[in-house]
C-alpha positions as CSV (number, residue, x, y, z in Angstrom):
1,M,-87.1,84.6,74.7
2,R,-86.0,82.0,72.1
3,L,-83.4,84.1,69.4
4,L,-81.5,82.7,66.4
5,H,-78.0,84.4,65.8
6,F,-76.3,83.2,62.0
7,A,-73.8,85.5,60.1
8,D,-71.6,85.8,56.9
9,L,-73.5,84.4,54.3
10,H,-71.5,85.7,51.0
11,L,-74.3,85.0,49.1
12,G,-73.2,85.4,45.1
13,M,-70.0,83.5,46.2
14,E,-69.0,81.2,43.1
15,N,-65.7,79.9,44.1
16,F,-64.9,76.0,42.8
17,G,-68.5,75.8,41.8
18,T,-70.4,75.0,37.9
19,L,-72.9,76.1,36.3
20,D,-76.9,74.8,36.8
21,V,-78.6,75.1,34.0
22,A,-81.5,74.5,35.6
23,T,-81.3,78.1,37.7
24,G,-78.8,79.6,35.3
25,V,-77.0,80.7,38.8
26,S,-73.7,78.4,40.2
27,T,-73.6,74.6,42.1
28,R,-72.5,77.2,44.1
29,V,-74.3,80.1,44.9
30,L,-77.3,76.5,45.5
31,D,-75.1,75.7,48.3
32,Y,-75.4,79.4,50.1
33,L,-79.1,78.8,49.9
34,R,-79.7,75.2,51.0
35,V,-78.1,76.2,54.0
36,F,-79.5,79.1,54.2
37,D,-83.2,77.3,54.2
38,Q,-82.1,75.5,56.9
39,V,-81.3,78.8,58.9
40,V,-85.3,79.8,57.8
41,S,-86.7,76.3,57.8
42,F,-85.4,76.3,61.5
43,A,-86.6,79.6,62.5
44,I,-90.5,79.1,61.1
45,E,-90.6,75.6,62.1
46,E,-88.9,75.9,66.1
47,R,-91.2,79.5,66.3
48,V,-88.5,81.2,67.4
49,D,-88.9,85.4,69.3
50,A,-86.2,86.3,66.6
51,V,-83.8,86.0,64.1
52,L,-80.0,88.6,64.6
53,F,-78.1,88.2,60.6
54,A,-75.1,89.8,62.2
55,G,-74.1,90.9,58.5
56,D,-72.7,90.4,55.2
57,A,-76.2,89.2,53.1
58,F,-73.6,89.2,50.0
59,K,-70.1,88.2,48.6
60,N,-70.3,92.2,47.4
61,R,-72.0,95.5,47.3
62,D,-73.8,95.1,43.7
63,P,-74.9,91.4,44.0
64,N,-76.8,90.9,40.5
65,P,-81.1,91.2,40.4
66,T,-81.1,86.8,40.6
67,I,-79.3,86.8,43.9
68,Q,-80.8,89.9,45.3
69,R,-84.9,87.5,44.1
70,E,-82.9,84.5,46.1
71,F,-82.2,86.2,49.2
72,A,-85.9,88.1,49.3
73,K,-87.2,84.7,48.6
74,R,-86.1,83.8,52.2
75,I,-86.7,87.0,53.7
76,H,-90.4,87.4,52.8
77,R,-90.3,83.3,53.8
78,L,-89.8,85.0,57.6
79,S,-92.0,88.1,57.4
80,S,-94.5,85.9,56.1
81,A,-94.7,84.0,59.2
82,E,-94.4,87.0,61.3
83,V,-91.0,86.0,62.5
84,P,-89.1,89.2,63.4
85,T,-85.6,90.0,61.3
86,V,-82.8,92.0,62.3
87,I,-80.1,92.6,59.4
88,L,-77.2,94.1,60.3
89,T,-74.8,95.8,57.5
90,G,-71.3,94.2,57.0
91,N,-67.8,95.1,55.3
92,H,-69.4,93.3,51.6
93,D,-72.6,94.8,52.1
94,L,-71.4,98.6,51.8
95,P,-71.1,100.7,48.8
96,S,-67.8,102.9,47.7
97,I,-70.1,106.2,49.0
98,T,-71.0,107.0,51.4
99,I,-74.5,108.3,50.3
100,R,-75.6,105.4,47.8
101,A,-77.6,102.1,49.4
102,T,-76.5,98.6,50.1
103,P,-78.6,96.0,48.7
104,I,-80.5,95.3,52.5
105,D,-81.4,99.1,52.3
106,I,-84.7,98.5,50.3
107,Y,-86.4,96.4,53.2
108,Q,-86.4,98.9,55.2
109,T,-87.5,101.0,52.4
110,L,-90.6,98.9,51.7
111,E,-92.0,99.0,55.0
112,V,-91.3,95.1,55.0
113,P,-93.2,93.4,58.3
114,F,-91.3,91.9,60.9
115,V,-88.5,92.7,59.0
116,Q,-85.7,95.3,61.0
117,T,-82.3,96.4,59.4
118,A,-79.3,99.0,60.3
119,R,-76.8,100.3,58.6
120,T,-75.8,102.7,61.1
121,P,-75.8,102.5,65.2
122,D,-78.8,102.2,67.0
123,T,-81.1,100.6,68.9
124,L,-83.9,98.9,68.0
125,V,-86.4,97.7,69.5
126,V,-88.1,94.2,68.5
127,D,-91.8,93.5,68.8
128,T,-92.0,89.5,70.0
129,A,-92.7,87.2,70.8
130,A,-92.0,86.6,74.3
131,G,-92.3,90.3,75.1
132,P,-90.1,93.4,73.8
133,L,-86.5,93.3,73.1
134,Q,-83.2,95.6,72.7
135,V,-81.3,95.4,69.5
136,V,-78.1,97.5,69.8
137,A,-76.8,97.7,66.5
138,L,-73.5,98.2,65.8
139,P,-72.7,98.0,61.5
140,W,-69.7,97.6,59.7
141,L,-67.5,100.7,60.4
142,T,-64.8,101.9,58.7
143,R,-62.0,104.3,59.8
144,N,-63.0,107.0,57.4
145,A,-66.5,107.1,58.8
146,L,-65.4,107.2,62.5
147,F,-62.1,109.9,61.8
148,G,-60.9,112.6,59.3
149,A,-58.2,112.2,57.2
150,E,-55.9,114.7,59.7
151,E,-56.8,112.5,62.5
152,L,-55.2,109.2,61.0
153,R,-52.4,111.1,59.0
154,G,-48.9,109.5,60.4
155,K,-50.8,107.4,63.2
156,D,-49.3,103.2,63.4
157,Q,-51.0,100.5,63.3
158,D,-51.4,99.8,67.4
159,E,-52.1,104.3,67.7
160,L,-55.5,103.9,64.9
161,N,-56.8,100.6,66.5
162,R,-56.7,102.5,70.2
163,M,-58.1,104.8,68.6
164,T,-60.9,103.0,66.8
165,G,-61.2,100.9,70.1
166,E,-61.9,104.5,72.4
167,E,-64.5,105.9,69.7
168,I,-66.3,102.4,69.5
169,G,-66.4,102.3,72.6
170,Q,-67.8,105.9,73.3
171,I,-70.9,105.0,70.7
172,L,-71.0,101.9,72.4
173,R,-72.0,103.4,75.6
174,E,-74.6,106.0,74.0
175,Q,-76.3,103.4,72.7
176,I,-76.2,101.6,76.6
177,D,-77.0,104.3,78.4
178,Q,-80.5,104.3,76.5
179,L,-81.3,101.0,77.2
180,D,-84.0,99.6,79.4
181,P,-82.4,97.7,82.2
182,T,-86.0,95.6,82.6
183,I,-86.4,94.4,79.0
184,P,-83.9,91.9,77.3
185,A,-80.9,93.6,75.2
186,V,-78.4,91.8,73.0
187,L,-75.8,93.7,70.9
188,L,-75.3,92.4,67.4
189,A,-72.1,93.8,65.1
190,H,-69.8,92.4,62.6
191,L,-66.5,93.5,63.4
192,S,-63.3,91.7,65.0
193,I,-62.2,91.4,68.1
194,E,-59.7,91.3,69.9
195,G,-58.2,87.5,70.7
196,A,-60.4,85.4,68.1
197,K,-59.2,82.9,65.7
198,T,-59.2,84.0,62.4
199,G,-58.6,81.7,59.0
200,V,-57.8,82.8,55.6
201,E,-60.3,83.9,54.6
202,R,-59.9,87.2,56.6
203,S,-56.3,87.2,55.1
204,I,-57.7,87.3,51.7
205,M,-61.1,88.8,51.8
206,L,-61.3,91.5,54.7
207,G,-57.5,93.2,54.6
208,N,-56.5,95.2,57.3
209,D,-59.4,95.2,59.9
210,L,-60.4,97.3,62.6
211,V,-59.8,95.5,65.4
212,V,-61.5,95.9,68.6
213,A,-60.9,94.9,72.2
214,S,-63.3,92.9,73.6
215,E,-63.5,95.8,76.5
216,A,-64.5,98.3,75.0
217,L,-68.1,96.7,73.6
218,G,-69.8,96.8,77.4
219,V,-70.7,93.6,77.4
220,S,-71.9,93.8,81.0
221,A,-75.1,95.5,79.9
222,F,-76.1,92.5,77.3
223,D,-77.4,89.0,78.1
224,Y,-75.8,88.3,74.3
225,V,-73.7,89.7,72.2
226,A,-73.9,88.2,68.4
227,L,-70.7,88.6,66.0
228,G,-70.5,88.2,62.8
229,H,-67.5,88.8,59.9
230,I,-65.4,85.8,61.6
231,H,-66.2,83.1,59.9
232,Q,-65.0,80.4,62.3
233,H,-67.9,79.9,65.0
234,Q,-66.2,80.3,68.6
235,V,-66.8,81.6,71.9
236,L,-65.4,84.3,73.9
237,N,-66.8,85.5,76.9
238,A,-69.3,82.6,79.1
239,H,-71.3,85.4,80.4
240,P,-73.0,87.4,79.4
241,P,-72.1,85.1,76.0
242,V,-70.1,86.7,73.4
243,V,-70.7,85.0,70.3
244,Y,-69.5,84.5,67.0
245,S,-71.6,82.4,64.7
246,G,-69.5,81.7,62.1
247,S,-70.3,81.6,58.2
248,L,-72.8,79.3,56.7
249,E,-70.9,77.8,54.5
250,R,-67.3,77.3,53.6
251,I,-65.7,79.7,51.2
252,D,-62.2,77.8,50.4
253,F,-60.0,75.1,51.9
254,G,-59.0,77.4,54.8
255,E,-62.4,76.1,56.2
256,E,-62.2,72.8,55.3
257,T,-62.2,71.7,58.5
258,E,-63.8,74.2,60.3
259,T,-68.1,73.3,61.1
260,K,-70.8,75.6,59.7
261,G,-74.0,76.6,61.1
262,F,-76.0,79.3,63.2
263,V,-76.5,79.6,66.9
264,V,-80.1,79.3,69.3
265,V,-79.9,81.3,72.4
266,D,-82.5,80.9,75.1
267,I,-83.0,83.9,77.5
268,D,-84.4,83.0,80.9
269,L,-86.4,86.7,81.9
270,E,-85.9,85.7,85.5
271,R,-82.9,85.0,86.3
272,E,-80.7,87.7,86.4
273,R,-77.6,88.6,84.5
274,P,-75.2,87.5,83.2
275,M,-76.0,84.5,83.9
276,R,-79.4,84.0,82.4
277,A,-78.9,83.7,78.6
278,D,-78.3,80.2,77.2
279,F,-77.1,78.4,73.6
280,R,-76.2,76.4,71.3
281,F,-74.6,75.9,68.3
282,H,-77.0,73.9,65.7
283,P,-74.3,72.6,62.6
284,V,-76.2,72.9,58.9
285,A,-75.2,70.4,56.3
286,A,-72.4,72.6,54.9
287,R,-70.5,71.5,51.3
288,P,-67.4,69.6,52.4
289,F,-64.3,70.5,51.6
290,V,-61.9,67.4,51.2
291,T,-57.6,67.5,50.6
292,I,-55.9,64.6,49.9
293,R,-52.0,64.8,49.8
294,V,-49.6,62.0,48.6
295,Q,-46.3,61.7,48.9
296,A,-46.2,59.8,45.7
297,T,-42.3,58.1,45.8
298,G,-42.5,54.9,44.3
299,E,-42.2,53.1,40.9
300,E,-46.0,53.8,39.6
301,P,-46.8,57.0,41.0
302,L,-51.0,57.2,39.7
303,L,-51.7,54.2,41.6
304,E,-50.2,55.6,44.9
305,V,-52.7,58.3,44.1
306,E,-55.7,56.0,43.3
307,R,-55.5,54.4,46.8
308,Q,-55.0,57.9,48.5
309,I,-58.2,58.0,47.1
310,R,-60.1,55.0,47.8
311,A,-58.8,55.2,51.1
312,R,-60.9,58.3,51.7
313,R,-63.4,57.3,49.7
314,I,-66.3,58.1,52.0
315,D,-65.3,61.7,52.6
316,L,-65.7,62.5,48.1
317,A,-69.3,61.8,47.4
318,G,-70.7,65.6,47.2
319,A,-67.2,67.8,47.9
320,V,-65.3,70.1,46.8
321,V,-61.8,68.0,46.3
322,R,-57.9,68.9,46.0
323,V,-55.0,66.8,45.8
324,L,-51.7,67.4,46.2
325,V,-49.2,64.9,44.6
326,D,-45.3,65.1,45.8
327,L,-43.7,63.4,43.0
328,P,-40.0,62.4,43.1
329,P,-38.0,64.2,40.2
330,E,-37.1,61.9,37.5
331,R,-41.4,60.5,38.0
332,H,-42.0,64.7,37.3
333,N,-44.1,63.1,33.8
334,A,-45.4,60.5,35.5
335,I,-48.9,61.7,35.9
336,R,-51.0,63.7,34.3
337,P,-54.1,66.0,35.9
338,A,-56.0,64.3,33.3
339,D,-55.5,61.2,35.2
340,V,-56.1,62.1,38.6
341,R,-59.1,64.1,37.6
342,G,-60.9,60.9,35.8
343,L,-59.9,58.5,39.7
344,L,-61.8,61.3,41.0
345,Q,-65.1,61.3,38.8
346,E,-66.1,57.5,39.9
347,F,-66.2,59.1,43.7
348,E,-69.4,61.3,42.5
349,V,-67.6,64.5,43.8
350,A,-68.8,68.0,43.9
351,S,-65.6,70.0,42.2
352,V,-62.5,69.1,41.1
353,A,-60.8,72.2,43.1
354,Q,-57.0,71.7,42.3
355,V,-55.0,69.4,41.1
356,S,-51.1,70.0,42.1
357,L,-48.8,67.7,40.4
358,Q,-44.9,68.7,42.5
359,T,-41.3,67.9,42.7
360,D,-38.7,68.4,45.5
361,S,-36.6,70.7,42.3
362,Q,-39.6,72.7,41.5
363,L,-39.4,75.9,43.4
364,R,-42.5,77.6,42.1
365,P,-45.5,75.2,42.5
366,R,-48.5,75.9,39.7
367,I,-51.7,77.4,40.3
368,E,-54.0,76.2,38.5
369,L,-56.5,78.8,36.9
370,S,-60.0,78.8,35.0
371,P,-59.7,80.9,31.5
372,E,-61.9,83.7,33.2
373,E,-59.9,84.0,36.5
374,S,-57.5,86.6,37.9
375,L,-56.5,87.0,40.7
376,S,-55.7,89.5,43.7
377,P,-51.9,89.3,44.8
378,M,-52.6,87.8,48.5
379,T,-55.5,85.6,47.1
380,A,-52.5,84.7,44.8
381,L,-50.3,84.3,47.7
382,T,-53.0,82.2,49.6
383,R,-53.3,79.6,46.7
384,W,-49.8,79.0,46.7
385,L,-49.3,78.5,50.6
386,E,-52.0,76.4,50.0
387,L,-50.0,74.0,47.4
388,R,-47.0,73.5,50.2
389,D,-47.4,71.8,53.5
390,L,-46.6,73.7,55.5
391,P,-48.0,74.1,59.9
392,D,-50.6,76.1,60.2
393,E,-48.9,78.7,62.0
394,Q,-46.0,79.4,59.6
395,R,-48.4,79.6,57.2
396,K,-50.5,82.8,58.9
397,A,-47.6,84.3,59.4
398,I,-46.2,84.5,56.0
399,L,-49.9,85.7,54.8
400,E,-50.1,88.7,57.4
401,H,-46.3,89.4,56.1
402,G,-47.1,89.3,52.3
403,R,-50.5,91.9,53.7
404,R,-48.1,93.9,55.2
405,I,-45.8,94.1,52.1
406,I,-48.9,94.3,49.6
407,E,-51.0,96.6,51.4
408,A,-47.6,98.7,51.1
409,G,-46.9,98.6,48.2
410,Q,-50.9,100.0,47.7
411,T,-49.9,103.0,49.5
412,D,-46.9,103.7,47.6
413,N,-48.9,104.0,44.3
């Protein structure tokens, strides 16, 4: 039995894009659609037995009609090719009011052939060409959905995590008890697992996650655990495989070095658990992000910047690029951002995300914004850190402390 696992499409993200006149959408939306097309084409051409989408179809809970139409076109391709597809609800898909519909509920309402969705914990039986498959679906769960206000009052983070883990563990045990051991089973979940590597995206977009210990998942009951929510592809357990597929496109420069793609899983029904599932990661042609850092300490700073840009010319075509230039105080007027942008035009970059010119005397590096752009406190802190040449661990520590301070302030208000 062959499965395709992907997650975190976030269709509708427009960071670092411009309007494409021919389609009426952002060029970055087109990037996300291109990688989604790669997933769909692989599933159809390779005749996988089922597609498992581990949540976060859209950027937010209210995608515009054009974005919904483009997503639906791809789901229709899978349905028309008779590829069984399970779509999980992620945190970005959830409405603020529980009784409201999510953008993916429509597929279940219309009973689209070969498509199943999961908004609440459930066990789905998927009929595939290789036989039945049990999918235990664990969509994104909020603490407010799991507990009453009184149960949460006065609890610190460690206690909340313990309570959450126990509650999710109980939910999964109830589903596992109903499984037929003679039929292959997978867990499809959208959540954060304790010990998983997270990047800048989590701090900006996800906030204070529900973090669950892997022991709570009861992974020994499954042939494969397909995870979504964390954008970096990683394997948390080998037998059975517990895998984050990662996102299909880069959200920001925090994901610059990550390879993006999906996972193909082969379950050998003749073998015994936990050794009967093999998997491999398939990269997609995601938009490259490139950072050029220049210490321009010489007499002609612009020439130094040009040399560094030319040294990276192979990486620049089609890339989203930022240039971070450090200047001595006496040369703070030697370069203009427009000069650097002009140099980049020669190399057919997709977008110039940022040109930062800073001197040692600058205490507050400048964050460039477009006229229509606004920043949340967490995003502003992240952008500010991008202007600083700091070790990754120090950057993550500052983000974590900043998040706590911001959340404390929001609670007080």
